[in-house]
LOMARTOR-137475 format. One record per atom (N, C-alpha, C): residue in one letter; chain; atom name; x, y, z. Coordinates in steps of 0.001 Angstrom, whole numbers, padded with zeros to 6 digits. Layout:
@lummar: a, sedren: A, bado: CA, u: X, v: Y, w: Z
...
REM end
This chain:
@lummar: m, sedren: A, bado: N, u: 000851, v: -001163, w: 000000
@lummar: m, sedren: A, bado: CA, u: 000000, v: 000000, w: 000000
@lummar: m, sedren: A, bado: C, u: 000896, v: 001226, w: 000000
@lummar: g, sedren: A, bado: N, u: 000557, v: 002193, w: -000823
@lummar: g, sedren: A, bado: CA, u: 001346, v: 003407, w: -000915
@lummar: g, sedren: A, bado: C, u: 001136, v: 004329, w: 000271
@lummar: k, sedren: A, bado: N, u: 002005, v: 005329, w: 000362
@lummar: k, sedren: A, bado: CA, u: 001930, v: 006257, w: 001494
@lummar: k, sedren: A, bado: C, u: 000619, v: 007032, w: 001507
@lummar: s, sedren: A, bado: N, u: 000160, v: 007432, w: 000357
@lummar: s, sedren: A, bado: CA, u: -001069, v: 008227, w: 000290
@lummar: s, sedren: A, bado: C, u: -002276, v: 007433, w: 000785
@lummar: k, sedren: A, bado: N, u: -002410, v: 006203, w: 000325
@lummar: k, sedren: A, bado: CA, u: -003538, v: 005369, w: 000755
@lummar: k, sedren: A, bado: C, u: -003466, v: 005109, w: 002253
@lummar: r, sedren: A, bado: N, u: -002254, v: 004875, w: 002748
@lummar: r, sedren: A, bado: CA, u: -002081, v: 004618, w: 004173
@lummar: r, sedren: A, bado: C, u: -002503, v: 005850, w: 004984
@lummar: r, sedren: A, bado: N, u: -002123, v: 007035, w: 004514
@lummar: r, sedren: A, bado: CA, u: -002509, v: 008261, w: 005211
@lummar: r, sedren: A, bado: C, u: -004021, v: 008452, w: 005213
@lummar: i, sedren: A, bado: N, u: -004636, v: 008204, w: 004079
@lummar: i, sedren: A, bado: CA, u: -006086, v: 008369, w: 003973
@lummar: i, sedren: A, bado: C, u: -006802, v: 007419, w: 004919
@lummar: l, sedren: A, bado: N, u: -006349, v: 006175, w: 004970
@lummar: l, sedren: A, bado: CA, u: -006991, v: 005198, w: 005840
@lummar: l, sedren: A, bado: C, u: -006766, v: 005519, w: 007316
@lummar: h, sedren: A, bado: N, u: -005633, v: 006125, w: 007651
@lummar: h, sedren: A, bado: CA, u: -005347, v: 006424, w: 009047
@lummar: h, sedren: A, bado: C, u: -005913, v: 007761, w: 009500
@lummar: q, sedren: A, bado: N, u: -006557, v: 008496, w: 008634
@lummar: q, sedren: A, bado: CA, u: -007167, v: 009758, w: 009032
@lummar: q, sedren: A, bado: C, u: -008438, v: 009544, w: 009841
@lummar: g, sedren: A, bado: N, u: -008923, v: 008337, w: 009863
@lummar: g, sedren: A, bado: CA, u: -010102, v: 008036, w: 010654
@lummar: g, sedren: A, bado: C, u: -011397, v: 008081, w: 009875
@lummar: r, sedren: A, bado: N, u: -011330, v: 008410, w: 008593
@lummar: r, sedren: A, bado: CA, u: -012565, v: 008463, w: 007810
@lummar: r, sedren: A, bado: C, u: -013125, v: 007072, w: 007581
@lummar: n, sedren: A, bado: N, u: -012262, v: 006105, w: 007482
@lummar: n, sedren: A, bado: CA, u: -012696, v: 004741, w: 007182
@lummar: n, sedren: A, bado: C, u: -012177, v: 003805, w: 008268
@lummar: n, sedren: A, bado: N, u: -012653, v: 003953, w: 009464
@lummar: n, sedren: A, bado: CA, u: -012142, v: 003171, w: 010586
@lummar: n, sedren: A, bado: C, u: -012331, v: 001668, w: 010408
@lummar: l, sedren: A, bado: N, u: -013317, v: 001269, w: 009654
@lummar: l, sedren: A, bado: CA, u: -013602, v: -000150, w: 009508
@lummar: l, sedren: A, bado: C, u: -012682, v: -000847, w: 008516
@lummar: i, sedren: A, bado: N, u: -011968, v: -000096, w: 007710
@lummar: i, sedren: A, bado: CA, u: -011157, v: -000726, w: 006678
@lummar: i, sedren: A, bado: C, u: -009682, v: -000341, w: 006808
@lummar: t, sedren: A, bado: N, u: -009168, v: -000283, w: 008009
@lummar: t, sedren: A, bado: CA, u: -007782, v: 000150, w: 008186
@lummar: t, sedren: A, bado: C, u: -006780, v: -000834, w: 007605
@lummar: n, sedren: A, bado: N, u: -007082, v: -002095, w: 007535
@lummar: n, sedren: A, bado: CA, u: -006165, v: -003091, w: 006980
@lummar: n, sedren: A, bado: C, u: -006773, v: -003777, w: 005768
@lummar: l, sedren: A, bado: N, u: -007354, v: -003031, w: 004899
@lummar: l, sedren: A, bado: CA, u: -008026, v: -003581, w: 003736
@lummar: l, sedren: A, bado: C, u: -007031, v: -003819, w: 002613
@lummar: k, sedren: A, bado: N, u: -007038, v: -005020, w: 002078
@lummar: k, sedren: A, bado: CA, u: -006183, v: -005366, w: 000948
@lummar: k, sedren: A, bado: C, u: -006931, v: -005096, w: -000346
@lummar: r, sedren: A, bado: N, u: -006187, v: -004965, w: -001427
@lummar: r, sedren: A, bado: CA, u: -006790, v: -004688, w: -002732
@lummar: r, sedren: A, bado: C, u: -007766, v: -005785, w: -003138
@lummar: e, sedren: A, bado: N, u: -007407, v: -007025, w: -002879
@lummar: e, sedren: A, bado: CA, u: -008284, v: -008147, w: -003245
@lummar: e, sedren: A, bado: C, u: -009589, v: -008111, w: -002455
@lummar: d, sedren: A, bado: N, u: -009499, v: -007760, w: -001170
@lummar: d, sedren: A, bado: CA, u: -010702, v: -007664, w: -000340
@lummar: d, sedren: A, bado: C, u: -011595, v: -006516, w: -000797
@lummar: a, sedren: A, bado: N, u: -010971, v: -005412, w: -001159
@lummar: a, sedren: A, bado: CA, u: -011742, v: -004268, w: -001650
@lummar: a, sedren: A, bado: C, u: -012442, v: -004616, w: -002953
@lummar: l, sedren: A, bado: N, u: -011734, v: -005316, w: -003827
@lummar: l, sedren: A, bado: CA, u: -012326, v: -005721, w: -005103
@lummar: l, sedren: A, bado: C, u: -013502, v: -006655, w: -004876
@lummar: k, sedren: A, bado: N, u: -013360, v: -007574, w: -003933
@lummar: k, sedren: A, bado: CA, u: -014448, v: -008497, w: -003608
@lummar: k, sedren: A, bado: C, u: -015657, v: -007733, w: -003077
@lummar: s, sedren: A, bado: N, u: -015425, v: -006744, w: -002226
@lummar: s, sedren: A, bado: CA, u: -016522, v: -005943, w: -001679
@lummar: s, sedren: A, bado: C, u: -017240, v: -005171, w: -002776
@lummar: v, sedren: A, bado: N, u: -016485, v: -004618, w: -003710
@lummar: v, sedren: A, bado: CA, u: -017082, v: -003852, w: -004804
@lummar: v, sedren: A, bado: C, u: -017924, v: -004759, w: -005695
@lummar: v, sedren: A, bado: N, u: -017406, v: -005935, w: -006015
@lummar: v, sedren: A, bado: CA, u: -018152, v: -006864, w: -006881
@lummar: v, sedren: A, bado: C, u: -019423, v: -007349, w: -006178
@lummar: e, sedren: A, bado: N, u: -019324, v: -007641, w: -004887
@lummar: e, sedren: A, bado: CA, u: -020519, v: -008063, w: -004142
@lummar: e, sedren: A, bado: C, u: -021571, v: -006961, w: -004118
@lummar: a, sedren: A, bado: N, u: -021144, v: -005731, w: -003943
@lummar: a, sedren: A, bado: CA, u: -022091, v: -004611, w: -003936
@lummar: a, sedren: A, bado: C, u: -022721, v: -004420, w: -005311
@lummar: c, sedren: A, bado: N, u: -021933, v: -004611, w: -006356
@lummar: c, sedren: A, bado: CA, u: -022475, v: -004502, w: -007717
@lummar: c, sedren: A, bado: C, u: -023516, v: -005576, w: -007971
@lummar: n, sedren: A, bado: N, u: -023218, v: -006796, w: -007554
@lummar: n, sedren: A, bado: CA, u: -024158, v: -007890, w: -007774
@lummar: n, sedren: A, bado: C, u: -025421, v: -007725, w: -006947
@lummar: a, sedren: A, bado: N, u: -025314, v: -007097, w: -005783
@lummar: a, sedren: A, bado: CA, u: -026479, v: -006862, w: -004927
@lummar: a, sedren: A, bado: C, u: -027198, v: -005561, w: -005277
@lummar: k, sedren: A, bado: N, u: -026660, v: -004828, w: -006250
@lummar: k, sedren: A, bado: CA, u: -027228, v: -003538, w: -006689
@lummar: k, sedren: A, bado: C, u: -027278, v: -002529, w: -005536
@lummar: k, sedren: A, bado: N, u: -026247, v: -002542, w: -004690
@lummar: k, sedren: A, bado: CA, u: -026174, v: -001621, w: -003556
@lummar: k, sedren: A, bado: C, u: -024874, v: -000829, w: -003624
@lummar: i, sedren: A, bado: N, u: -024751, v: -000030, w: -004664
@lummar: i, sedren: A, bado: CA, u: -023550, v: 000780, w: -004855
@lummar: i, sedren: A, bado: C, u: -023782, v: 002126, w: -004187
@lummar: d, sedren: A, bado: N, u: -023095, v: 002333, w: -003071
@lummar: d, sedren: A, bado: CA, u: -023252, v: 003571, w: -002336
@lummar: d, sedren: A, bado: C, u: -021953, v: 004368, w: -002371
@lummar: l, sedren: A, bado: N, u: -021889, v: 005417, w: -001587
@lummar: l, sedren: A, bado: CA, u: -020730, v: 006293, w: -001584
@lummar: l, sedren: A, bado: C, u: -019470, v: 005570, w: -001122
@lummar: d, sedren: A, bado: N, u: -019599, v: 004654, w: -000163
@lummar: d, sedren: A, bado: CA, u: -018430, v: 003909, w: 000318
@lummar: d, sedren: A, bado: C, u: -017830, v: 003036, w: -000781
@lummar: i, sedren: A, bado: N, u: -018682, v: 002423, w: -001568
@lummar: i, sedren: A, bado: CA, u: -018201, v: 001579, w: -002668
@lummar: i, sedren: A, bado: C, u: -017526, v: 002432, w: -003727
@lummar: k, sedren: A, bado: N, u: -018101, v: 003575, w: -004033
@lummar: k, sedren: A, bado: CA, u: -017479, v: 004475, w: -005001
@lummar: k, sedren: A, bado: C, u: -016137, v: 004981, w: -004490
@lummar: d, sedren: A, bado: N, u: -016043, v: 005219, w: -003184
@lummar: d, sedren: A, bado: CA, u: -014773, v: 005637, w: -002589
@lummar: d, sedren: A, bado: C, u: -013724, v: 004532, w: -002707
@lummar: l, sedren: A, bado: N, u: -014130, v: 003284, w: -002507
@lummar: l, sedren: A, bado: CA, u: -013186, v: 002174, w: -002658
@lummar: l, sedren: A, bado: C, u: -012677, v: 002062, w: -004094
@lummar: i, sedren: A, bado: N, u: -013574, v: 002258, w: -005045
@lummar: i, sedren: A, bado: CA, u: -013180, v: 002177, w: -006452
@lummar: i, sedren: A, bado: C, u: -012158, v: 003255, w: -006779
@lummar: s, sedren: A, bado: N, u: -012417, v: 004459, w: -006326
@lummar: s, sedren: A, bado: CA, u: -011482, v: 005541, w: -006638
@lummar: s, sedren: A, bado: C, u: -010201, v: 005434, w: -005814
@lummar: l, sedren: A, bado: N, u: -010278, v: 004930, w: -004580
@lummar: l, sedren: A, bado: CA, u: -009097, v: 004800, w: -003741
@lummar: l, sedren: A, bado: C, u: -008108, v: 003790, w: -004316
@lummar: f, sedren: A, bado: N, u: -008616, v: 002650, w: -004759
@lummar: f, sedren: A, bado: CA, u: -007742, v: 001615, w: -005283
@lummar: f, sedren: A, bado: C, u: -007549, v: 001708, w: -006790
@lummar: g, sedren: A, bado: N, u: -008296, v: 002560, w: -007462
@lummar: g, sedren: A, bado: CA, u: -008126, v: 002746, w: -008897
@lummar: g, sedren: A, bado: C, u: -008492, v: 001537, w: -009722
@lummar: f, sedren: A, bado: N, u: -009608, v: 000908, w: -009388
@lummar: f, sedren: A, bado: CA, u: -010037, v: -000272, w: -010134
@lummar: f, sedren: A, bado: C, u: -010407, v: 000109, w: -011564
@lummar: s, sedren: A, bado: N, u: -010128, v: -000796, w: -012475
@lummar: s, sedren: A, bado: CA, u: -010514, v: -000584, w: -013869
@lummar: s, sedren: A, bado: C, u: -011741, v: -001426, w: -014175
@lummar: a, sedren: A, bado: N, u: -012384, v: -001111, w: -015275
@lummar: a, sedren: A, bado: CA, u: -013565, v: -001863, w: -015685
@lummar: a, sedren: A, bado: C, u: -013199, v: -003324, w: -015943
@lummar: e, sedren: A, bado: N, u: -012035, v: -003539, w: -016517
@lummar: e, sedren: A, bado: CA, u: -011587, v: -004901, w: -016820
@lummar: e, sedren: A, bado: C, u: -011431, v: -005727, w: -015545
@lummar: e, sedren: A, bado: N, u: -010871, v: -005120, w: -014494
@lummar: e, sedren: A, bado: CA, u: -010706, v: -005831, w: -013226
@lummar: e, sedren: A, bado: C, u: -012052, v: -006245, w: -012647
@lummar: l, sedren: A, bado: N, u: -013001, v: -005329, w: -012689
@lummar: l, sedren: A, bado: CA, u: -014331, v: -005641, w: -012141
@lummar: l, sedren: A, bado: C, u: -015018, v: -006741, w: -012944
@lummar: l, sedren: A, bado: N, u: -014902, v: -006675, w: -014257
@lummar: l, sedren: A, bado: CA, u: -015526, v: -007695, w: -015098
@lummar: l, sedren: A, bado: C, u: -014887, v: -009063, w: -014878
@lummar: e, sedren: A, bado: N, u: -013573, v: -009098, w: -014748
@lummar: e, sedren: A, bado: CA, u: -012891, v: -010372, w: -014521
@lummar: e, sedren: A, bado: C, u: -013215, v: -010953, w: -013150
@lummar: s, sedren: A, bado: N, u: -013584, v: -010087, w: -012200
@lummar: s, sedren: A, bado: CA, u: -013893, v: -010558, w: -010847
@lummar: s, sedren: A, bado: C, u: -015344, v: -010967, w: -010685
@lummar: g, sedren: A, bado: N, u: -016163, v: -010743, w: -011693
@lummar: g, sedren: A, bado: CA, u: -017528, v: -011244, w: -011632
@lummar: g, sedren: A, bado: C, u: -018623, v: -010201, w: -011636
@lummar: a, sedren: A, bado: N, u: -018288, v: -008937, w: -011784
@lummar: a, sedren: A, bado: CA, u: -019325, v: -007903, w: -011855
@lummar: a, sedren: A, bado: C, u: -020016, v: -007979, w: -013214
@lummar: s, sedren: A, bado: N, u: -021274, v: -007598, w: -013249
@lummar: s, sedren: A, bado: CA, u: -021993, v: -007653, w: -014517
@lummar: s, sedren: A, bado: C, u: -021631, v: -006447, w: -015386
@lummar: y, sedren: A, bado: N, u: -021768, v: -006624, w: -016669
@lummar: y, sedren: A, bado: CA, u: -021400, v: -005581, w: -017632
@lummar: y, sedren: A, bado: C, u: -022216, v: -004314, w: -017414
@lummar: e, sedren: A, bado: N, u: -023500, v: -004461, w: -017129
@lummar: e, sedren: A, bado: CA, u: -024375, v: -003313, w: -016939
@lummar: e, sedren: A, bado: C, u: -023949, v: -002485, w: -015729
@lummar: d, sedren: A, bado: N, u: -023552, v: -003151, w: -014652
@lummar: d, sedren: A, bado: CA, u: -023108, v: -002437, w: -013460
@lummar: d, sedren: A, bado: C, u: -021811, v: -001678, w: -013723
@lummar: v, sedren: A, bado: N, u: -020918, v: -002297, w: -014465
@lummar: v, sedren: A, bado: CA, u: -019643, v: -001649, w: -014772
@lummar: v, sedren: A, bado: C, u: -019870, v: -000434, w: -015658
@lummar: i, sedren: A, bado: N, u: -020770, v: -000535, w: -016609
@lummar: i, sedren: A, bado: CA, u: -021085, v: 000603, w: -017465
@lummar: i, sedren: A, bado: C, u: -021700, v: 001727, w: -016633
@lummar: g, sedren: A, bado: N, u: -022485, v: 001376, w: -015629
@lummar: g, sedren: A, bado: CA, u: -023066, v: 002380, w: -014749
@lummar: g, sedren: A, bado: C, u: -022032, v: 003122, w: -013921
@lummar: l, sedren: A, bado: N, u: -020905, v: 002484, w: -013670
@lummar: l, sedren: A, bado: CA, u: -019821, v: 003093, w: -012896
@lummar: l, sedren: A, bado: C, u: -018755, v: 003717, w: -013784
@lummar: k, sedren: A, bado: N, u: -019039, v: 003842, w: -015055
@lummar: k, sedren: A, bado: CA, u: -018064, v: 004291, w: -016037
@lummar: k, sedren: A, bado: C, u: -017407, v: 005618, w: -015668
@lummar: g, sedren: A, bado: N, u: -018127, v: 006503, w: -015023
@lummar: g, sedren: A, bado: CA, u: -017598, v: 007826, w: -014697
@lummar: g, sedren: A, bado: C, u: -016496, v: 007827, w: -013660
@lummar: i, sedren: A, bado: N, u: -016451, v: 006797, w: -012797
@lummar: i, sedren: A, bado: CA, u: -015438, v: 006793, w: -011742
@lummar: i, sedren: A, bado: C, u: -014374, v: 005721, w: -011935
@lummar: l, sedren: A, bado: N, u: -014513, v: 004897, w: -012948
@lummar: l, sedren: A, bado: CA, u: -013515, v: 003859, w: -013205
@lummar: l, sedren: A, bado: C, u: -012347, v: 004427, w: -013976
@lummar: s, sedren: A, bado: N, u: -011150, v: 003895, w: -013673
@lummar: s, sedren: A, bado: CA, u: -009965, v: 004367, w: -014389
@lummar: s, sedren: A, bado: C, u: -009725, v: 003546, w: -015637
REM end
């Protein structure tokens, strides 16, 4: 994890995810996409880790959900 991500996580904004790995974050994002419960926290995870559309699709997210997140995906 880079210094910037570590600083952001230790600022206290995301107390529940202080030791979150990229794979765990990706799993959480895909589960939220499949459950159709994409909220601000999920969008923050996507932008924090810089997930791409290809990563989400390979992990099991549906194409329609990924297209819906097109504005925040890298």
